[in-house]
C-alpha positions as semicolon CSV with decimal commas, in nm:
position;residue;x (nm);y (nm);z (nm)
1;M;11,860;4,337;11,663
2;P;12,180;4,439;11,868
3;S;12,372;4,765;11,807
4;Y;12,690;4,784;11,622
5;T;12,909;4,799;11,898
6;G;12,862;4,629;12,232
7;K;12,784;4,778;12,556
8;T;13,036;4,872;12,817
9;L;12,895;4,863;13,155
10;S;12,494;4,883;13,072
11;Y;12,451;5,224;12,858
12;L;12,796;5,313;12,776
13;P;12,922;5,258;12,436
14;S;13,224;5,006;12,398
15;L;13,554;5,164;12,503
16;C;13,759;4,843;12,445
17;V;13,821;4,859;12,091
18;P;14,100;5,054;11,904
19;Q;13,886;5,312;11,762
20;A;13,730;5,418;12,084
21;L;14,094;5,424;12,269
22;F;14,190;5,663;11,962
23;R;13,927;5,882;12,000
24;A;13,936;5,893;12,382
25;V;14,314;5,989;12,346
26;L;14,225;6,272;12,116
27;A;13,942;6,391;12,350
28;A;14,203;6,402;12,641
29;E;14,473;6,576;12,440
30;L;14,232;6,845;12,369
31;L;14,125;6,884;12,698
32;A;14,497;6,922;12,848
33;M;14,551;7,174;12,555
34;I;14,240;7,372;12,713
35;L;14,371;7,351;13,078
36;A;14,727;7,432;12,926
37;L;14,598;7,753;12,794
38;V;14,392;7,848;13,081
39;V;14,695;7,864;13,320
40;A;14,978;7,939;13,075
41;T;15,148;8,274;13,086
42;D;15,342;8,261;12,773
43;L;15,460;8,050;12,515
44;R;15,709;7,867;12,690
45;N;15,526;7,800;13,004
46;F;15,237;7,671;12,780
47;F;15,430;7,400;12,622
48;V;15,544;7,281;12,968
49;S;15,199;7,321;13,103
50;L;15,069;7,129;12,825
51;G;15,321;6,856;12,886
52;L;15,226;6,812;13,260
53;H;14,861;6,848;13,177
54;S;14,876;6,573;12,906
55;L;15,046;6,328;13,096
56;F;14,809;6,388;13,404
57;V;14,462;6,362;13,155
58;L;14,591;6,088;12,958
59;W;14,687;5,845;13,244
60;V;14,350;5,924;13,415
61;T;14,163;5,876;13,101
62;L;14,356;5,530;12,962
63;A;14,390;5,391;13,333
64;S;14,002;5,454;13,375
65;I;13,903;5,282;13,046
66;F;14,139;4,982;13,080
67;T;13,976;4,919;13,437
68;L;13,609;4,990;13,319
69;C;13,669;4,713;13,027
70;F;13,813;4,456;13,294
71;I;13,533;4,541;13,523
72;S;13,282;4,485;13,224
73;R;13,429;4,138;13,202
74;L;13,343;4,039;13,513
75;M;12,979;4,193;13,520
76;S;12,685;4,116;13,313
77;K;12,443;4,415;13,241
78;P;12,447;4,618;13,570
79;S;12,181;4,849;13,632
80;V;12,217;5,223;13,509
81;L;12,269;5,365;13,864
82;H;12,527;5,103;13,938
83;A;12,692;5,149;13,636
84;S;12,728;5,510;13,676
85;A;12,846;5,465;14,039
86;I;13,132;5,221;13,912
87;V;13,243;5,473;13,665
88;F;13,241;5,751;13,889
89;G;13,419;5,555;14,146
90;T;13,700;5,473;13,894
91;V;13,759;5,817;13,775
92;A;13,776;5,964;14,080
93;C;14,023;5,697;14,224
94;F;14,254;5,730;13,944
95;T;14,239;6,130;13,960
96;L;14,321;6,103;14,306
97;I;14,615;5,883;14,256
98;A;14,741;6,110;13,979
99;S;14,711;6,414;14,190
100;V;14,892;6,287;14,485
101;L;15,170;6,129;14,239
102;G;15,154;6,487;14,084
103;L;15,219;6,642;14,431
104;V;15,530;6,436;14,528
105;M;15,661;6,472;14,195
106;S;15,635;6,849;14,139
107;G;15,681;6,962;14,511
108;G;15,754;6,674;14,746
109;E;15,753;6,773;15,097
110;E;15,684;7,159;15,022
111;W;15,331;7,063;14,856
112;L;15,263;6,783;15,111
113;G;15,354;7,012;15,378
114;D;15,109;7,292;15,286
115;V;14,774;7,091;15,347
116;L;14,540;7,350;15,239
117;T;14,717;7,382;14,908
118;S;14,760;7,012;14,857
119;A;14,380;6,958;14,935
120;L;14,260;7,246;14,729
121;F;14,493;7,063;14,415
122;V;14,322;6,732;14,434
123;F;13,995;6,903;14,511
124;K;14,001;7,091;14,175
125;N;14,149;6,781;13,988
126;L;13,843;6,587;14,123
127;V;13,585;6,823;14,047
128;I;13,711;6,917;13,709
129;S;13,727;6,535;13,636
130;L;13,377;6,433;13,786
131;V;13,208;6,698;13,611
132;I;13,357;6,622;13,288
133;T;13,263;6,256;13,359
134;L;12,904;6,354;13,429
135;V;12,859;6,533;13,130
136;L;12,984;6,224;12,917
137;L;12,765;5,986;13,105
138;R;12,462;6,211;13,054
139;Y;12,553;6,230;12,669
140;F;12,602;5,854;12,651
141;Y;12,285;5,774;12,846
142;I;12,078;5,995;12,649
143;H;12,253;5,860;12,297
144;G;12,163;5,513;12,450
145;Q;11,800;5,600;12,480
146;W;11,780;5,754;12,153
147;E;11,965;5,433;11,995
148;E;11,720;5,187;12,149
149;T;11,432;5,415;12,015
150;V;11,547;5,389;11,663
151;E;11,636;5,015;11,727
152;A;11,284;4,967;11,835
153;D;11,158;5,134;11,537
154;S;11,375;4,973;11,267
155;A;11,298;4,642;11,441
156;A;10,900;4,698;11,410
157;K;10,947;4,834;11,049
158;Y;11,133;4,516;10,972
159;D;10,862;4,291;11,107
160;A;10,612;4,465;10,967
161;L;10,796;4,437;10,625
162;Q;10,853;4,053;10,709
163;A;10,474;4,034;10,769
164;R;10,359;4,196;10,478
165;M;10,591;3,992;10,248
166;R;10,532;3,657;10,376
167;P;10,153;3,673;10,247
168;H;10,231;3,845;9,918
169;F;10,524;3,645;9,823
170;L;10,366;3,293;9,941
171;F;10,060;3,358;9,753
172;N;10,253;3,426;9,420
173;S;10,478;3,148;9,506
174;L;10,202;2,888;9,559
175;N;10,012;2,999;9,276
176;T;10,341;2,944;9,045
177;I;10,409;2,603;9,189
178;A;10,028;2,499;9,148
179;H;10,075;2,563;8,772
180;L;10,417;2,391;8,748
181;V;10,255;2,060;8,922
182;H;10,061;1,986;8,584
183;I;10,373;2,085;8,362
184;D;10,706;1,970;8,529
185;A;10,703;1,796;8,833
186;N;11,035;1,810;8,911
187;R;11,079;2,186;8,920
188;A;10,754;2,208;9,131
189;E;10,918;2,011;9,395
190;E;11,268;2,236;9,375
191;A;11,004;2,499;9,406
192;L;10,844;2,387;9,687
193;L;11,204;2,342;9,866
194;D;11,329;2,711;9,739
195;L;10,995;2,817;9,925
196;A;11,058;2,639;10,271
197;D;11,416;2,773;10,277
198;I;11,277;3,119;10,240
199;M;11,001;3,083;10,481
200;R;11,244;2,921;10,729
201;L;11,492;3,220;10,734
202;T;11,209;3,489;10,700
203;L;11,084;3,327;11,025
204;D;11,426;3,308;11,203
205;K;11,455;3,552;11,494
206;R;11,857;3,548;11,499
207;S;12,024;3,868;11,488
208;R;12,306;3,751;11,253
209;I;12,316;3,507;10,986
210;S;12,614;3,399;10,764
211;L;12,694;3,540;10,442
212;K;12,628;3,196;10,281
213;E;12,267;3,189;10,415
214;E;12,192;3,524;10,325
215;L;12,334;3,444;9,951
216;N;12,113;3,122;9,939
217;L;11,834;3,319;10,070
218;T;11,859;3,572;9,783
219;L;11,915;3,320;9,514
220;A;11,640;3,114;9,625
221;Y;11,438;3,409;9,597
222;L;11,546;3,505;9,250
223;R;11,470;3,109;9,141
224;M;11,120;3,171;9,272
225;E;11,056;3,509;9,099
226;G;11,234;3,364;8,772
227;L;10,948;3,096;8,791
228;R;10,671;3,368;8,809
229;L;10,825;3,591;8,564
230;G;10,974;3,361;8,321
231;A;11,336;3,355;8,185
232;K;11,292;3,613;7,919
233;R;11,163;3,867;8,145
234;L;11,425;3,825;8,420
235;S;11,771;3,758;8,355
236;V;12,007;3,780;8,656
237;K;12,372;3,797;8,644
238;L;12,601;3,698;8,931
239;D;12,879;3,898;8,952
240;M;13,089;3,729;9,215
241;D;13,334;3,444;9,297
242;Q;13,198;3,231;9,576
243;N;13,521;3,059;9,619
244;S;13,692;3,403;9,740
245;L;13,384;3,541;9,925
246;P;13,384;3,516;10,334
247;L;13,060;3,293;10,342
248;D;13,121;3,238;10,718
249;M;13,108;3,613;10,794
250;E;12,832;3,702;11,009
251;I;12,589;3,949;10,886
252;P;12,232;4,092;10,987
253;P;11,963;3,876;10,817
254;F;11,785;4,033;10,496
255;L;12,046;4,269;10,388
256;L;12,094;4,162;10,033
257;Q;11,716;3,996;9,966
258;P;11,514;4,327;10,017
259;L;11,750;4,501;9,778
260;V;11,709;4,199;9,478
261;E;11,303;4,214;9,576
262;N;11,320;4,605;9,535
263;A;11,501;4,559;9,199
264;V;11,255;4,319;9,079
265;Y;10,962;4,486;9,190
266;H;11,039;4,853;9,087
267;G;11,253;4,773;8,809
268;I;11,191;4,449;8,608
269;Q;10,831;4,356;8,677
270;P;10,679;4,697;8,537
271;R;10,888;4,650;8,224
272;Q;10,713;4,455;7,948
273;D;11,026;4,274;7,811
274;G;11,176;4,252;8,155
275;G;11,552;4,314;8,184
276;L;11,899;4,211;8,326
277;L;11,946;4,196;8,735
278;T;12,284;4,204;8,829
279;V;12,383;4,093;9,168
280;S;12,774;4,188;9,265
281;L;12,981;4,070;9,589
282;Y;13,338;4,145;9,610
283;D;13,581;4,068;9,898
284;A;13,756;4,404;9,925
285;G;14,004;4,304;10,189
286;D;13,864;4,427;10,552
287;R;13,532;4,480;10,372
288;L;13,267;4,335;10,173
289;D;13,120;4,526;9,858
290;V;12,768;4,469;9,761
291;S;12,566;4,615;9,468
292;V;12,240;4,562;9,314
293;T;12,185;4,700;8,941
294;N;11,854;4,670;8,763
295;P;11,691;4,871;8,471
296;L;11,463;5,132;8,486
297;P;11,099;5,107;8,403
298;P;10,942;5,323;8,125
299;S;10,932;5,678;8,202
300;G;10,569;5,772;8,341
301;M;10,481;5,443;8,470
302;S;10,393;5,392;8,827
303;T;10,686;5,235;9,005
304;H;10,574;5,230;9,356
305;T;10,822;5,553;9,443
306;K;10,739;5,570;9,813
307;G;10,743;5,209;9,905
308;N;11,079;5,192;9,748
309;H;11,207;5,498;9,967
310;I;11,081;5,337;10,284
311;A;11,229;5,035;10,193
312;Q;11,584;5,221;10,148
313;E;11,531;5,429;10,462
314;N;11,481;5,093;10,654
315;M;11,786;4,955;10,523
316;V;12,033;5,262;10,606
317;N;11,887;5,222;10,956
318;R;11,940;4,880;10,982
319;L;12,319;4,939;10,845
320;H;12,366;5,199;11,076
321;L;12,243;5,007;11,380
322;A;12,451;4,694;11,287
323;Y;12,777;4,876;11,199
324;G;12,748;5,267;11,285
325;D;12,924;5,496;11,033
326;R;13,149;5,203;10,910
327;A;12,886;5,107;10,661
328;N;12,668;5,345;10,418
329;L;12,425;5,293;10,145
330;K;12,472;5,465;9,801
331;I;12,234;5,511;9,518
332;Q;12,349;5,576;9,153
333;K;12,078;5,634;8,893
334;N;12,115;5,750;8,514
335;V;11,873;5,719;8,244
336;Q;11,878;5,346;8,201
337;Q;11,988;5,200;8,544
338;Y;11,928;5,185;8,890
339;R;12,223;5,103;9,136
340;V;12,200;5,010;9,511
341;S;12,548;4,953;9,681
342;F;12,667;4,936;10,039
343;S;12,991;4,833;10,211
344;I;13,016;4,655;10,529
345;P;13,321;4,554;10,752
346;K;13,434;4,193;10,777
347;E;13,388;4,127;11,137
C-alpha cells in the first residue's frame, strides 16, 4: 500500500504540494532568524540582517524545491545515492548563485576585488547550506525507512486479517446459503452473488478503490450477516445520502467494512436480542466523515477485546499511511453505545 504522499526523488517526501512549501518557508525563515541573531549587534542591525538572510535563505530554499519538483517529473525512481547527489548539486548551485548575487548587490567591485573575503563568504554559505541539507537528507532517509517498515508490518497484518476473514466468513456464509436453498431459492441466489462480490474485493490487490465499491462491499457484508443473524437481531440504519456522497472518491480498501464487521462481531452478536447498527457517511466539503455505532454487549460477557484493539490499531496505521496526520480515528464509548469514527480528506 503506498504512502499517503508520493515521493520526490526516491526517499524524499513530497515537496510539490502547498503544505510542504508552507512548512519549508517557515523552516527557512526560522533559519534566517537564527543566522540574524548570531551576527546582530543591536536591534536595528538585527532587522536589517534578518531581511538580508531571509531573502537569501528563502530564495535558495524555494528555487531548490521548484527545481527538484521539476527534476522529479523527468526521472523515475532514482537510487538513493543518485537522488542525494541531485539534491546536493541543486542546493550548492543555487547557494553559489545567491552568494555571488549577494556580493554584487551589497559590495560590488570592492567585494569582488577582495578575492579571499569573497571566497570565504561563498565557502561559508556553501558549508552551512550543505550541512543543513545533509542533516535533512539523513532525517528523511531514516523516516522513509521507518515508514517502509511500518507499511510492511501493516500490510502483513492486513493480509493476515484478510486470510483469517476468508475461511471464517466463507464457511458461515456457505452454511447460511445452504440453509436458504431449501427455503427461498431467490434469496439464496442473491446471497451467492453478494458472497461473490465480497470475495472478489477481498482478493483484489489494488491499493485504492472507489467509495462506491467500499460501500457496496459493506452493504453486501451486512446483508450476509443479516441472513445469518436474522432481521430481528441485526437492524441496520444507513445515515447517508448516496446522491450527495463522492462515490467516485478513491480510498484505501477495507476502511469501512472492518469497522462494520467489528461492530457486528463485538457489539451485536453477543447480545441475545441483537441491536441497531448505524453506519453514517457525510460529505463535509473537503472531507468525508465516517462513523459506525453499535450497542455494547451485556456487562461481564466476553467480547474479544484484544482482537478488537488489534483491529483498531491496524486501522489507525492504515489511515496514517494513507493520509498521515490529515486523518484520525476516534472512539467514543458510553454505558450503552460504542462509536468509531474517522475523517479523511477528499483527494
